[in-house]
PDBQT receptor file of N, H, CA, C and O in Angstrom, charges set to zero:
ATOM      1  N   MET A   1     116.387  88.237 135.758  1.00  0.00    +0.000 N 
ATOM      2  CA  MET A   1     116.500  89.686 136.125  1.00  0.00    +0.000 C 
ATOM      3  C   MET A   1     115.276  90.421 135.308  1.00  0.00    +0.000 C 
ATOM      4  O   MET A   1     114.906  90.038 134.198  1.00  0.00    +0.000 OA
ATOM      5  N   VAL A   2     114.805  91.330 135.887  1.00  0.00    +0.000 N 
ATOM      6  H   VAL A   2     115.106  91.641 136.789  1.00  0.00    +0.000 HD
ATOM      7  CA  VAL A   2     113.619  92.028 135.124  1.00  0.00    +0.000 C 
ATOM      8  C   VAL A   2     114.042  93.559 135.124  1.00  0.00    +0.000 C 
ATOM      9  O   VAL A   2     114.515  94.203 136.061  1.00  0.00    +0.000 OA
ATOM     10  N   GLN A   3     113.751  93.976 133.833  1.00  0.00    +0.000 N 
ATOM     11  H   GLN A   3     113.367  93.453 133.072  1.00  0.00    +0.000 HD
ATOM     12  CA  GLN A   3     113.976  95.432 133.390  1.00  0.00    +0.000 C 
ATOM     13  C   GLN A   3     112.798  95.778 132.599  1.00  0.00    +0.000 C 
ATOM     14  O   GLN A   3     112.285  94.998 131.797  1.00  0.00    +0.000 OA
ATOM     15  N   VAL A   4     112.343  97.052 132.857  1.00  0.00    +0.000 N 
ATOM     16  H   VAL A   4     112.760  97.686 133.509  1.00  0.00    +0.000 HD
ATOM     17  CA  VAL A   4     111.242  97.588 132.093  1.00  0.00    +0.000 C 
ATOM     18  C   VAL A   4     111.717  98.721 131.228  1.00  0.00    +0.000 C 
ATOM     19  O   VAL A   4     112.120  99.794 131.677  1.00  0.00    +0.000 OA
ATOM     20  N   LYS A   5     111.634  98.379 129.843  1.00  0.00    +0.000 N 
ATOM     21  H   LYS A   5     111.306  97.507 129.478  1.00  0.00    +0.000 HD
ATOM     22  CA  LYS A   5     112.350  99.459 128.820  1.00  0.00    +0.000 C 
ATOM     23  C   LYS A   5     111.280 100.576 128.715  1.00  0.00    +0.000 C 
ATOM     24  O   LYS A   5     110.099 100.339 128.462  1.00  0.00    +0.000 OA
ATOM     25  N   GLY A   6     111.767 101.758 128.921  1.00  0.00    +0.000 N 
ATOM     26  H   GLY A   6     112.727 101.951 129.127  1.00  0.00    +0.000 HD
ATOM     27  CA  GLY A   6     110.839 103.107 128.705  1.00  0.00    +0.000 C 
ATOM     28  C   GLY A   6     110.240 103.418 129.797  1.00  0.00    +0.000 C 
ATOM     29  O   GLY A   6     109.281 104.186 129.712  1.00  0.00    +0.000 OA
ATOM     30  N   GLY A   7     110.632 102.924 131.056  1.00  0.00    +0.000 N 
ATOM     31  H   GLY A   7     111.410 102.300 131.125  1.00  0.00    +0.000 HD
ATOM     32  CA  GLY A   7     110.189 103.248 132.295  1.00  0.00    +0.000 C 
ATOM     33  C   GLY A   7     108.946 102.701 132.569  1.00  0.00    +0.000 C 
ATOM     34  O   GLY A   7     108.560 101.772 131.859  1.00  0.00    +0.000 OA
ATOM     35  N   LYS A   8     108.139 103.178 133.620  1.00  0.00    +0.000 N 
ATOM     36  H   LYS A   8     108.453 103.932 134.196  1.00  0.00    +0.000 HD
ATOM     37  CA  LYS A   8     106.984 102.668 134.051  1.00  0.00    +0.000 C 
ATOM     38  C   LYS A   8     105.781 102.438 133.047  1.00  0.00    +0.000 C 
ATOM     39  O   LYS A   8     105.315 103.356 132.373  1.00  0.00    +0.000 OA
ATOM     40  N   GLY A   9     105.335 101.186 133.006  1.00  0.00    +0.000 N 
ATOM     41  H   GLY A   9     105.713 100.440 133.554  1.00  0.00    +0.000 HD
ATOM     42  CA  GLY A   9     104.293 100.913 131.939  1.00  0.00    +0.000 C 
ATOM     43  C   GLY A   9     105.047 100.429 130.691  1.00  0.00    +0.000 C 
ATOM     44  O   GLY A   9     104.331 100.083 129.751  1.00  0.00    +0.000 OA
ATOM     45  N   GLY A  10     106.331 100.353 130.538  1.00  0.00    +0.000 N 
ATOM     46  H   GLY A  10     106.912 100.634 131.301  1.00  0.00    +0.000 HD
ATOM     47  CA  GLY A  10     106.903  99.974 129.428  1.00  0.00    +0.000 C 
ATOM     48  C   GLY A  10     107.078  98.534 129.198  1.00  0.00    +0.000 C 
ATOM     49  O   GLY A  10     106.507  97.745 129.951  1.00  0.00    +0.000 OA
ATOM     50  N   GLU A  11     107.887  98.072 128.130  1.00  0.00    +0.000 N 
ATOM     51  H   GLU A  11     108.351  98.713 127.519  1.00  0.00    +0.000 HD
ATOM     52  CA  GLU A  11     107.977  96.815 127.825  1.00  0.00    +0.000 C 
ATOM     53  C   GLU A  11     108.940  95.982 128.898  1.00  0.00    +0.000 C 
ATOM     54  O   GLU A  11     110.121  96.261 129.105  1.00  0.00    +0.000 OA
ATOM     55  N   VAL A  12     108.277  95.016 129.471  1.00  0.00    +0.000 N 
ATOM     56  H   VAL A  12     107.318  94.789 129.303  1.00  0.00    +0.000 HD
ATOM     57  CA  VAL A  12     108.907  94.123 130.547  1.00  0.00    +0.000 C 
ATOM     58  C   VAL A  12     109.934  93.184 129.856  1.00  0.00    +0.000 C 
ATOM     59  O   VAL A  12     109.471  92.417 129.012  1.00  0.00    +0.000 OA
ATOM     60  N   VAL A  13     111.148  93.148 130.082  1.00  0.00    +0.000 N 
ATOM     61  H   VAL A  13     111.524  93.771 130.768  1.00  0.00    +0.000 HD
ATOM     62  CA  VAL A  13     112.066  92.350 129.709  1.00  0.00    +0.000 C 
ATOM     63  C   VAL A  13     112.741  91.452 130.743  1.00  0.00    +0.000 C 
ATOM     64  O   VAL A  13     113.250  91.952 131.747  1.00  0.00    +0.000 OA
ATOM     65  N   THR A  14     112.755  90.160 130.524  1.00  0.00    +0.000 N 
ATOM     66  H   THR A  14     112.342  89.754 129.709  1.00  0.00    +0.000 HD
ATOM     67  CA  THR A  14     113.454  89.073 131.554  1.00  0.00    +0.000 C 
ATOM     68  C   THR A  14     114.531  88.594 130.986  1.00  0.00    +0.000 C 
ATOM     69  O   THR A  14     114.650  88.375 129.780  1.00  0.00    +0.000 OA
ATOM     70  N   THR A  15     115.424  88.396 131.900  1.00  0.00    +0.000 N 
ATOM     71  H   THR A  15     115.327  88.574 132.880  1.00  0.00    +0.000 HD
ATOM     72  CA  THR A  15     116.726  87.679 131.382  1.00  0.00    +0.000 C 
ATOM     73  C   THR A  15     117.012  86.554 132.469  1.00  0.00    +0.000 C 
ATOM     74  O   THR A  15     116.931  86.832 133.666  1.00  0.00    +0.000 OA
ATOM     75  N   ASP A  16     117.337  85.316 132.043  1.00  0.00    +0.000 N 
ATOM     76  H   ASP A  16     117.403  85.090 131.071  1.00  0.00    +0.000 HD
ATOM     77  CA  ASP A  16     117.591  84.201 132.734  1.00  0.00    +0.000 C 
ATOM     78  C   ASP A  16     119.129  84.166 132.981  1.00  0.00    +0.000 C 
ATOM     79  O   ASP A  16     119.824  83.481 132.232  1.00  0.00    +0.000 OA
ATOM     80  N   GLY A  17     119.703  84.890 134.022  1.00  0.00    +0.000 N 
ATOM     81  H   GLY A  17     119.138  85.447 134.631  1.00  0.00    +0.000 HD
ATOM     82  CA  GLY A  17     120.993  84.923 134.299  1.00  0.00    +0.000 C 
ATOM     83  C   GLY A  17     121.785  85.463 133.173  1.00  0.00    +0.000 C 
ATOM     84  O   GLY A  17     121.238  85.619 132.082  1.00  0.00    +0.000 OA
ATOM     85  N   PRO A  18     123.136  85.786 133.365  1.00  0.00    +0.000 N 
ATOM     86  CA  PRO A  18     123.866  85.847 134.673  1.00  0.00    +0.000 C 
ATOM     87  C   PRO A  18     123.208  87.071 135.413  1.00  0.00    +0.000 C 
ATOM     88  O   PRO A  18     122.511  87.930 134.872  1.00  0.00    +0.000 OA
ATOM     89  N   PHE A  19     123.551  87.002 136.750  1.00  0.00    +0.000 N 
ATOM     90  H   PHE A  19     124.117  86.305 137.189  1.00  0.00    +0.000 HD
ATOM     91  CA  PHE A  19     122.827  87.944 137.565  1.00  0.00    +0.000 C 
ATOM     92  C   PHE A  19     123.520  89.299 137.489  1.00  0.00    +0.000 C 
ATOM     93  O   PHE A  19     124.289  89.509 136.550  1.00  0.00    +0.000 OA
ATOM     94  N   ALA A  20     123.314  90.176 138.358  1.00  0.00    +0.000 N 
ATOM     95  H   ALA A  20     122.690  90.005 139.121  1.00  0.00    +0.000 HD
ATOM     96  CA  ALA A  20     123.873  91.468 138.284  1.00  0.00    +0.000 C 
ATOM     97  C   ALA A  20     125.349  91.546 138.356  1.00  0.00    +0.000 C 
ATOM     98  O   ALA A  20     125.903  90.767 139.131  1.00  0.00    +0.000 OA
ATOM     99  N   GLU A  21     126.072  92.372 137.660  1.00  0.00    +0.000 N 
ATOM    100  H   GLU A  21     125.621  93.004 137.030  1.00  0.00    +0.000 HD
ATOM    101  CA  GLU A  21     127.520  92.415 137.735  1.00  0.00    +0.000 C 
ATOM    102  C   GLU A  21     127.991  92.961 138.979  1.00  0.00    +0.000 C 
ATOM    103  O   GLU A  21     127.234  93.666 139.645  1.00  0.00    +0.000 OA
ATOM    104  N   THR A  22     129.223  92.696 139.383  1.00  0.00    +0.000 N 
ATOM    105  H   THR A  22     129.838  92.123 138.842  1.00  0.00    +0.000 HD
ATOM    106  CA  THR A  22     129.745  93.185 140.528  1.00  0.00    +0.000 C 
ATOM    107  C   THR A  22     129.976  94.691 140.642  1.00  0.00    +0.000 C 
ATOM    108  O   THR A  22     130.233  95.225 141.721  1.00  0.00    +0.000 OA
ATOM    109  N   LYS A  23     129.874  95.373 139.458  1.00  0.00    +0.000 N 
ATOM    110  H   LYS A  23     129.666  94.939 138.581  1.00  0.00    +0.000 HD
ATOM    111  CA  LYS A  23     130.075  96.855 139.595  1.00  0.00    +0.000 C 
ATOM    112  C   LYS A  23     128.692  97.545 140.034  1.00  0.00    +0.000 C 
ATOM    113  O   LYS A  23     128.642  98.715 140.414  1.00  0.00    +0.000 OA
ATOM    114  N   GLU A  24     127.507  96.649 139.936  1.00  0.00    +0.000 N 
ATOM    115  H   GLU A  24     127.547  95.699 139.627  1.00  0.00    +0.000 HD
ATOM    116  CA  GLU A  24     126.296  97.184 140.462  1.00  0.00    +0.000 C 
ATOM    117  C   GLU A  24     126.207  97.160 142.009  1.00  0.00    +0.000 C 
ATOM    118  O   GLU A  24     126.891  96.392 142.687  1.00  0.00    +0.000 OA
ATOM    119  N   VAL A  25     125.371  98.000 142.501  1.00  0.00    +0.000 N 
ATOM    120  H   VAL A  25     124.815  98.623 141.950  1.00  0.00    +0.000 HD
ATOM    121  CA  VAL A  25     125.270  98.163 143.879  1.00  0.00    +0.000 C 
ATOM    122  C   VAL A  25     123.917  97.560 144.441  1.00  0.00    +0.000 C 
ATOM    123  O   VAL A  25     122.852  97.827 143.884  1.00  0.00    +0.000 OA
ATOM    124  N   LEU A  26     123.974  96.839 145.422  1.00  0.00    +0.000 N 
ATOM    125  H   LEU A  26     124.839  96.622 145.874  1.00  0.00    +0.000 HD
ATOM    126  CA  LEU A  26     122.739  96.394 146.182  1.00  0.00    +0.000 C 
ATOM    127  C   LEU A  26     122.026  97.454 146.839  1.00  0.00    +0.000 C 
ATOM    128  O   LEU A  26     122.586  97.916 147.833  1.00  0.00    +0.000 OA
ATOM    129  N   GLY A  27     120.844  97.978 146.486  1.00  0.00    +0.000 N 
ATOM    130  H   GLY A  27     120.389  97.603 145.678  1.00  0.00    +0.000 HD
ATOM    131  CA  GLY A  27     120.004  99.072 146.984  1.00  0.00    +0.000 C 
ATOM    132  C   GLY A  27     119.193  98.666 148.096  1.00  0.00    +0.000 C 
ATOM    133  O   GLY A  27     118.790  99.493 148.913  1.00  0.00    +0.000 OA
ATOM    134  N   GLY A  28     118.884  97.223 148.190  1.00  0.00    +0.000 N 
ATOM    135  H   GLY A  28     119.212  96.551 147.526  1.00  0.00    +0.000 HD
ATOM    136  CA  GLY A  28     118.043  96.915 149.163  1.00  0.00    +0.000 C 
ATOM    137  C   GLY A  28     117.305  95.637 148.630  1.00  0.00    +0.000 C 
ATOM    138  O   GLY A  28     117.592  95.181 147.524  1.00  0.00    +0.000 OA
ATOM    139  N   PHE A  29     116.375  95.081 149.409  1.00  0.00    +0.000 N 
ATOM    140  H   PHE A  29     116.141  95.451 150.308  1.00  0.00    +0.000 HD
ATOM    141  CA  PHE A  29     115.816  93.803 148.911  1.00  0.00    +0.000 C 
ATOM    142  C   PHE A  29     114.283  93.806 149.330  1.00  0.00    +0.000 C 
ATOM    143  O   PHE A  29     113.916  94.435 150.323  1.00  0.00    +0.000 OA
ATOM    144  N   TYR A  30     113.503  93.166 148.633  1.00  0.00    +0.000 N 
ATOM    145  H   TYR A  30     113.801  92.655 147.826  1.00  0.00    +0.000 HD
ATOM    146  CA  TYR A  30     112.072  92.842 149.060  1.00  0.00    +0.000 C 
ATOM    147  C   TYR A  30     112.057  91.385 149.125  1.00  0.00    +0.000 C 
ATOM    148  O   TYR A  30     112.654  90.668 148.323  1.00  0.00    +0.000 OA
ATOM    149  N   LEU A  31     111.270  90.920 150.224  1.00  0.00    +0.000 N 
ATOM    150  H   LEU A  31     110.785  91.503 150.876  1.00  0.00    +0.000 HD
ATOM    151  CA  LEU A  31     110.953  89.529 150.476  1.00  0.00    +0.000 C 
ATOM    152  C   LEU A  31     109.425  89.328 150.208  1.00  0.00    +0.000 C 
ATOM    153  O   LEU A  31     108.661  89.650 151.118  1.00  0.00    +0.000 OA
ATOM    154  N   LEU A  32     108.929  88.850 149.103  1.00  0.00    +0.000 N 
ATOM    155  H   LEU A  32     109.550  88.588 148.364  1.00  0.00    +0.000 HD
ATOM    156  CA  LEU A  32     107.611  88.776 148.646  1.00  0.00    +0.000 C 
ATOM    157  C   LEU A  32     107.204  87.336 148.729  1.00  0.00    +0.000 C 
ATOM    158  O   LEU A  32     108.090  86.493 148.582  1.00  0.00    +0.000 OA
ATOM    159  N   GLN A  33     105.802  86.901 148.976  1.00  0.00    +0.000 N 
ATOM    160  H   GLN A  33     105.083  87.585 149.096  1.00  0.00    +0.000 HD
ATOM    161  CA  GLN A  33     105.348  85.732 148.947  1.00  0.00    +0.000 C 
ATOM    162  C   GLN A  33     104.420  85.684 147.595  1.00  0.00    +0.000 C 
ATOM    163  O   GLN A  33     103.368  86.324 147.583  1.00  0.00    +0.000 OA
ATOM    164  N   CYS A  34     104.773  85.016 146.607  1.00  0.00    +0.000 N 
ATOM    165  H   CYS A  34     105.628  84.496 146.617  1.00  0.00    +0.000 HD
ATOM    166  CA  CYS A  34     104.201  85.010 145.319  1.00  0.00    +0.000 C 
ATOM    167  C   CYS A  34     103.752  83.463 144.847  1.00  0.00    +0.000 C 
ATOM    168  O   CYS A  34     104.439  82.486 145.143  1.00  0.00    +0.000 OA
ATOM    169  N   ALA A  35     102.680  83.381 144.179  1.00  0.00    +0.000 N 
ATOM    170  H   ALA A  35     102.122  84.175 143.938  1.00  0.00    +0.000 HD
ATOM    171  CA  ALA A  35     102.097  82.138 143.949  1.00  0.00    +0.000 C 
ATOM    172  C   ALA A  35     103.063  81.415 142.898  1.00  0.00    +0.000 C 
ATOM    173  O   ALA A  35     103.156  80.190 142.832  1.00  0.00    +0.000 OA
ATOM    174  N   ASP A  36     103.715  82.234 142.149  1.00  0.00    +0.000 N 
ATOM    175  H   ASP A  36     103.639  83.229 142.202  1.00  0.00    +0.000 HD
ATOM    176  CA  ASP A  36     104.575  81.424 140.998  1.00  0.00    +0.000 C 
ATOM    177  C   ASP A  36     105.634  82.593 140.480  1.00  0.00    +0.000 C 
ATOM    178  O   ASP A  36     105.749  83.727 140.945  1.00  0.00    +0.000 OA
ATOM    179  N   LEU A  37     106.279  82.072 139.526  1.00  0.00    +0.000 N 
ATOM    180  H   LEU A  37     106.185  81.150 139.148  1.00  0.00    +0.000 HD
ATOM    181  CA  LEU A  37     107.368  83.015 139.040  1.00  0.00    +0.000 C 
ATOM    182  C   LEU A  37     106.809  84.192 138.276  1.00  0.00    +0.000 C 
ATOM    183  O   LEU A  37     107.240  85.343 138.350  1.00  0.00    +0.000 OA
ATOM    184  N   ASP A  38     105.729  83.744 137.479  1.00  0.00    +0.000 N 
ATOM    185  H   ASP A  38     105.379  82.809 137.419  1.00  0.00    +0.000 HD
ATOM    186  CA  ASP A  38     105.079  84.919 136.724  1.00  0.00    +0.000 C 
ATOM    187  C   ASP A  38     104.550  86.047 137.614  1.00  0.00    +0.000 C 
ATOM    188  O   ASP A  38     104.769  87.214 137.289  1.00  0.00    +0.000 OA
ATOM    189  N   GLU A  39     103.861  85.749 138.727  1.00  0.00    +0.000 N 
ATOM    190  H   GLU A  39     103.683  84.801 138.991  1.00  0.00    +0.000 HD
ATOM    191  CA  GLU A  39     103.580  86.740 139.711  1.00  0.00    +0.000 C 
ATOM    192  C   GLU A  39     104.772  87.598 140.303  1.00  0.00    +0.000 C 
ATOM    193  O   GLU A  39     104.747  88.811 140.509  1.00  0.00    +0.000 OA
ATOM    194  N   ALA A  40     105.721  86.807 140.513  1.00  0.00    +0.000 N 
ATOM    195  H   ALA A  40     105.741  85.821 140.345  1.00  0.00    +0.000 HD
ATOM    196  CA  ALA A  40     107.124  87.428 140.986  1.00  0.00    +0.000 C 
ATOM    197  C   ALA A  40     107.594  88.511 139.938  1.00  0.00    +0.000 C 
ATOM    198  O   ALA A  40     107.916  89.648 140.283  1.00  0.00    +0.000 OA
ATOM    199  N   ILE A  41     107.605  88.154 138.879  1.00  0.00    +0.000 N 
ATOM    200  H   ILE A  41     107.344  87.230 138.599  1.00  0.00    +0.000 HD
ATOM    201  CA  ILE A  41     108.098  89.039 137.593  1.00  0.00    +0.000 C 
ATOM    202  C   ILE A  41     107.147  90.234 137.479  1.00  0.00    +0.000 C 
ATOM    203  O   ILE A  41     107.556  91.381 137.294  1.00  0.00    +0.000 OA
ATOM    204  N   ALA A  42     105.773  89.881 137.607  1.00  0.00    +0.000 N 
ATOM    205  H   ALA A  42     105.441  88.950 137.757  1.00  0.00    +0.000 HD
ATOM    206  CA  ALA A  42     104.781  91.087 137.506  1.00  0.00    +0.000 C 
ATOM    207  C   ALA A  42     105.075  91.976 138.599  1.00  0.00    +0.000 C 
ATOM    208  O   ALA A  42     105.217  93.160 138.293  1.00  0.00    +0.000 OA
ATOM    209  N   VAL A  43     105.202  91.644 139.852  1.00  0.00    +0.000 N 
ATOM    210  H   VAL A  43     105.087  90.682 140.101  1.00  0.00    +0.000 HD
ATOM    211  CA  VAL A  43     105.603  92.571 141.029  1.00  0.00    +0.000 C 
ATOM    212  C   VAL A  43     106.939  93.142 140.658  1.00  0.00    +0.000 C 
ATOM    213  O   VAL A  43     106.974  94.372 140.615  1.00  0.00    +0.000 OA
ATOM    214  N   ALA A  44     107.939  92.557 140.407  1.00  0.00    +0.000 N 
ATOM    215  H   ALA A  44     107.910  91.558 140.441  1.00  0.00    +0.000 HD
ATOM    216  CA  ALA A  44     109.266  93.224 140.102  1.00  0.00    +0.000 C 
ATOM    217  C   ALA A  44     109.017  94.260 139.187  1.00  0.00    +0.000 C 
ATOM    218  O   ALA A  44     109.477  95.371 139.450  1.00  0.00    +0.000 OA
ATOM    219  N   ALA A  45     108.301  94.071 138.051  1.00  0.00    +0.000 N 
ATOM    220  H   ALA A  45     107.928  93.168 137.838  1.00  0.00    +0.000 HD
ATOM    221  CA  ALA A  45     108.087  95.114 136.905  1.00  0.00    +0.000 C 
ATOM    222  C   ALA A  45     107.485  96.348 137.488  1.00  0.00    +0.000 C 
ATOM    223  O   ALA A  45     107.703  97.404 136.894  1.00  0.00    +0.000 OA
ATOM    224  N   GLU A  46     106.687  96.362 138.677  1.00  0.00    +0.000 N 
ATOM    225  H   GLU A  46     106.511  95.504 139.160  1.00  0.00    +0.000 HD
ATOM    226  CA  GLU A  46     106.176  97.434 139.180  1.00  0.00    +0.000 C 
ATOM    227  C   GLU A  46     107.033  98.342 140.288  1.00  0.00    +0.000 C 
ATOM    228  O   GLU A  46     106.676  99.383 140.840  1.00  0.00    +0.000 OA
ATOM    229  N   LEU A  47     108.264  97.612 140.428  1.00  0.00    +0.000 N 
ATOM    230  H   LEU A  47     108.553  96.766 139.980  1.00  0.00    +0.000 HD
ATOM    231  CA  LEU A  47     109.252  98.491 141.386  1.00  0.00    +0.000 C 
ATOM    232  C   LEU A  47     109.924  99.369 140.577  1.00  0.00    +0.000 C 
ATOM    233  O   LEU A  47     110.224  99.005 139.440  1.00  0.00    +0.000 OA
ATOM    234  N   PRO A  48     110.256 100.636 141.032  1.00  0.00    +0.000 N 
ATOM    235  CA  PRO A  48     110.924 101.676 140.423  1.00  0.00    +0.000 C 
ATOM    236  C   PRO A  48     112.180 101.288 139.822  1.00  0.00    +0.000 C 
ATOM    237  O   PRO A  48     112.586 101.707 138.738  1.00  0.00    +0.000 OA
ATOM    238  N   GLY A  49     112.878 100.326 140.706  1.00  0.00    +0.000 N 
ATOM    239  H   GLY A  49     112.548  99.985 141.586  1.00  0.00    +0.000 HD
ATOM    240  CA  GLY A  49     114.349  99.980 140.233  1.00  0.00    +0.000 C 
ATOM    241  C   GLY A  49     114.476  99.352 138.972  1.00  0.00    +0.000 C 
ATOM    242  O   GLY A  49     115.520  99.393 138.321  1.00  0.00    +0.000 OA
ATOM    243  N   SER A  50     113.230  98.650 138.528  1.00  0.00    +0.000 N 
ATOM    244  H   SER A  50     112.382  98.617 139.056  1.00  0.00    +0.000 HD
ATOM    245  CA  SER A  50     113.196  98.116 137.224  1.00  0.00    +0.000 C 
ATOM    246  C   SER A  50     112.924  98.904 136.214  1.00  0.00    +0.000 C 
ATOM    247  O   SER A  50     113.052  98.417 135.090  1.00  0.00    +0.000 OA
ATOM    248  N   TRP A  51     112.523 100.185 136.333  1.00  0.00    +0.000 N 
ATOM    249  H   TRP A  51     112.419 100.580 137.246  1.00  0.00    +0.000 HD
ATOM    250  CA  TRP A  51     112.122 101.149 135.382  1.00  0.00    +0.000 C 
ATOM    251  C   TRP A  51     113.531 101.752 134.877  1.00  0.00    +0.000 C 
ATOM    252  O   TRP A  51     113.730 102.091 133.710  1.00  0.00    +0.000 OA
ATOM    253  N   HIS A  52     114.547 101.846 135.987  1.00  0.00    +0.000 N 
ATOM    254  H   HIS A  52     114.386 101.571 136.935  1.00  0.00    +0.000 HD
ATOM    255  CA  HIS A  52     115.809 102.608 135.463  1.00  0.00    +0.000 C 
ATOM    256  C   HIS A  52     117.169 101.725 135.708  1.00  0.00    +0.000 C 
ATOM    257  O   HIS A  52     118.318 102.165 135.675  1.00  0.00    +0.000 OA
ATOM    258  N   GLY A  53     116.774 100.411 135.954  1.00  0.00    +0.000 N 
ATOM    259  H   GLY A  53     115.840 100.054 135.981  1.00  0.00    +0.000 HD
ATOM    260  CA  GLY A  53     117.958  99.534 136.285  1.00  0.00    +0.000 C 
ATOM    261  C   GLY A  53     117.474  98.200 136.101  1.00  0.00    +0.000 C 
ATOM    262  O   GLY A  53     116.780  97.972 135.110  1.00  0.00    +0.000 OA
ATOM    263  N   SER A  54     117.750  97.250 136.944  1.00  0.00    +0.000 N 
ATOM    264  H   SER A  54     118.314  97.435 137.749  1.00  0.00    +0.000 HD
ATOM    265  CA  SER A  54     117.249  95.924 136.951  1.00  0.00    +0.000 C 
ATOM    266  C   SER A  54     117.001  95.458 138.355  1.00  0.00    +0.000 C 
ATOM    267  O   SER A  54     117.628  95.910 139.313  1.00  0.00    +0.000 OA
ATOM    268  N   VAL A  55     116.021  94.496 138.454  1.00  0.00    +0.000 N 
ATOM    269  H   VAL A  55     115.512  94.130 137.676  1.00  0.00    +0.000 HD
ATOM    270  CA  VAL A  55     115.604  93.810 139.679  1.00  0.00    +0.000 C 
ATOM    271  C   VAL A  55     115.743  92.236 139.442  1.00  0.00    +0.000 C 
ATOM    272  O   VAL A  55     115.160  91.648 138.532  1.00  0.00    +0.000 OA
ATOM    273  N   GLU A  56     116.663  91.572 140.454  1.00  0.00    +0.000 N 
ATOM    274  H   GLU A  56     117.137  92.050 141.194  1.00  0.00    +0.000 HD
ATOM    275  CA  GLU A  56     116.820  90.271 140.344  1.00  0.00    +0.000 C 
ATOM    276  C   GLU A  56     115.773  89.537 141.022  1.00  0.00    +0.000 C 
ATOM    277  O   GLU A  56     115.449  90.005 142.113  1.00  0.00    +0.000 OA
ATOM    278  N   VAL A  57     115.087  88.358 140.580  1.00  0.00    +0.000 N 
ATOM    279  H   VAL A  57     115.351  87.978 139.693  1.00  0.00    +0.000 HD
ATOM    280  CA  VAL A  57     114.135  87.696 141.171  1.00  0.00    +0.000 C 
ATOM    281  C   VAL A  57     114.706  86.259 141.473  1.00  0.00    +0.000 C 
ATOM    282  O   VAL A  57     115.002  85.492 140.557  1.00  0.00    +0.000 OA
ATOM    283  N   ARG A  58     114.840  85.946 142.753  1.00  0.00    +0.000 N 
ATOM    284  H   ARG A  58     114.599  86.570 143.497  1.00  0.00    +0.000 HD
ATOM    285  CA  ARG A  58     115.214  84.716 143.065  1.00  0.00    +0.000 C 
ATOM    286  C   ARG A  58     114.174  83.929 144.086  1.00  0.00    +0.000 C 
ATOM    287  O   ARG A  58     113.489  84.568 144.884  1.00  0.00    +0.000 OA
ATOM    288  N   PRO A  59     114.121  82.586 143.997  1.00  0.00    +0.000 N 
ATOM    289  CA  PRO A  59     113.176  81.919 144.741  1.00  0.00    +0.000 C 
ATOM    290  C   PRO A  59     113.870  81.771 146.193  1.00  0.00    +0.000 C 
ATOM    291  O   PRO A  59     115.090  81.891 146.301  1.00  0.00    +0.000 OA
ATOM    292  N   VAL A  60     113.185  81.551 147.108  1.00  0.00    +0.000 N 
ATOM    293  H   VAL A  60     112.194  81.454 147.020  1.00  0.00    +0.000 HD
ATOM    294  CA  VAL A  60     113.518  81.327 148.530  1.00  0.00    +0.000 C 
ATOM    295  C   VAL A  60     112.811  80.074 149.056  1.00  0.00    +0.000 C 
ATOM    296  O   VAL A  60     111.589  79.926 149.071  1.00  0.00    +0.000 OA
ATOM    297  N   TYR A  61     113.743  79.166 149.499  1.00  0.00    +0.000 N 
ATOM    298  H   TYR A  61     114.735  79.287 149.487  1.00  0.00    +0.000 HD
ATOM    299  CA  TYR A  61     112.939  77.932 149.884  1.00  0.00    +0.000 C 
ATOM    300  C   TYR A  61     112.416  78.037 151.332  1.00  0.00    +0.000 C 
ATOM    301  O   TYR A  61     113.107  78.486 152.247  1.00  0.00    +0.000 OA
ATOM    302  N   ASP A  62     111.119  77.584 151.485  1.00  0.00    +0.000 N 
ATOM    303  H   ASP A  62     110.558  77.220 150.742  1.00  0.00    +0.000 HD
ATOM    304  CA  ASP A  62     110.416  77.538 152.865  1.00  0.00    +0.000 C 
ATOM    305  C   ASP A  62     110.996  76.394 153.831  1.00  0.00    +0.000 C 
ATOM    306  O   ASP A  62     110.436  75.298 153.794  1.00  0.00    +0.000 OA
ATOM    307  N   TRP A  63     111.844  76.542 154.503  1.00  0.00    +0.000 N 
ATOM    308  H   TRP A  63     112.299  77.432 154.533  1.00  0.00    +0.000 HD
ATOM    309  CA  TRP A  63     112.414  75.562 155.444  1.00  0.00    +0.000 C 
ATOM    310  C   TRP A  63     111.338  75.119 156.569  1.00  0.00    +0.000 C 
ATOM    311  O   TRP A  63     111.532  74.064 157.174  1.00  0.00    +0.000 OA
ATOM    312  N   SER A  64     110.360  75.807 156.815  1.00  0.00    +0.000 N 
ATOM    313  H   SER A  64     110.203  76.664 156.324  1.00  0.00    +0.000 HD
ATOM    314  CA  SER A  64     109.455  75.367 157.769  1.00  0.00    +0.000 C 
ATOM    315  C   SER A  64     108.459  74.427 157.226  1.00  0.00    +0.000 C 
ATOM    316  O   SER A  64     107.766  73.857 158.070  1.00  0.00    +0.000 OA
ATOM    317  N   ALA A  65     108.243  74.146 155.959  1.00  0.00    +0.000 N 
ATOM    318  H   ALA A  65     108.806  74.609 155.274  1.00  0.00    +0.000 HD
ATOM    319  CA  ALA A  65     107.688  72.973 155.550  1.00  0.00    +0.000 C 
ATOM    320  C   ALA A  65     108.302  71.811 155.793  1.00  0.00    +0.000 C 
ATOM    321  O   ALA A  65     107.608  70.802 155.670  1.00  0.00    +0.000 OA
ATOM    322  N   ASP A  66     109.706  71.653 156.185  1.00  0.00    +0.000 N 
ATOM    323  H   ASP A  66     110.270  72.473 156.285  1.00  0.00    +0.000 HD
ATOM    324  CA  ASP A  66     110.404  70.523 156.332  1.00  0.00    +0.000 C 
ATOM    325  C   ASP A  66     110.451  70.063 157.803  1.00  0.00    +0.000 C 
ATOM    326  O   ASP A  66     110.980  69.001 158.129  1.00  0.00    +0.000 OA
ATOM    327  N   VAL A  67     109.800  71.019 158.788  1.00  0.00    +0.000 N 
ATOM    328  H   VAL A  67     109.370  71.883 158.523  1.00  0.00    +0.000 HD
ATOM    329  CA  VAL A  67     109.982  70.845 160.293  1.00  0.00    +0.000 C 
ATOM    330  C   VAL A  67     108.758  69.873 160.615  1.00  0.00    +0.000 C 
ATOM    331  O   VAL A  67     107.591  70.108 160.302  1.00  0.00    +0.000 OA
ATOM    332  N   PRO A  68     109.224  68.721 161.303  1.00  0.00    +0.000 N 
ATOM    333  CA  PRO A  68     108.065  67.802 161.541  1.00  0.00    +0.000 C 
ATOM    334  C   PRO A  68     107.318  68.328 162.797  1.00  0.00    +0.000 C 
ATOM    335  O   PRO A  68     107.829  69.025 163.674  1.00  0.00    +0.000 OA
ATOM    336  N   GLY A  69     106.004  67.882 162.752  1.00  0.00    +0.000 N 
ATOM    337  H   GLY A  69     105.589  67.316 162.039  1.00  0.00    +0.000 HD
ATOM    338  CA  GLY A  69     105.221  68.338 163.908  1.00  0.00    +0.000 C 
ATOM    339  C   GLY A  69     104.228  69.271 163.746  1.00  0.00    +0.000 C 
ATOM    340  O   GLY A  69     103.574  69.652 164.717  1.00  0.00    +0.000 OA
TER     341      GLY A  69
């Protein structure tokens, strides 16, 4: 989970689980292709949701890599 303390440009704080509590609401999602976790965290820190709340960062498996041919 990524949060930016103090709003845009503030301190980026990451937490390795647990994920968002059930009282929180899913406001949408972004599907991004990033080189690694560090890049994904940097992008999440630029989203307004991380300035006033939190943004979850989760990996997605690319199933197309397993398709033969």
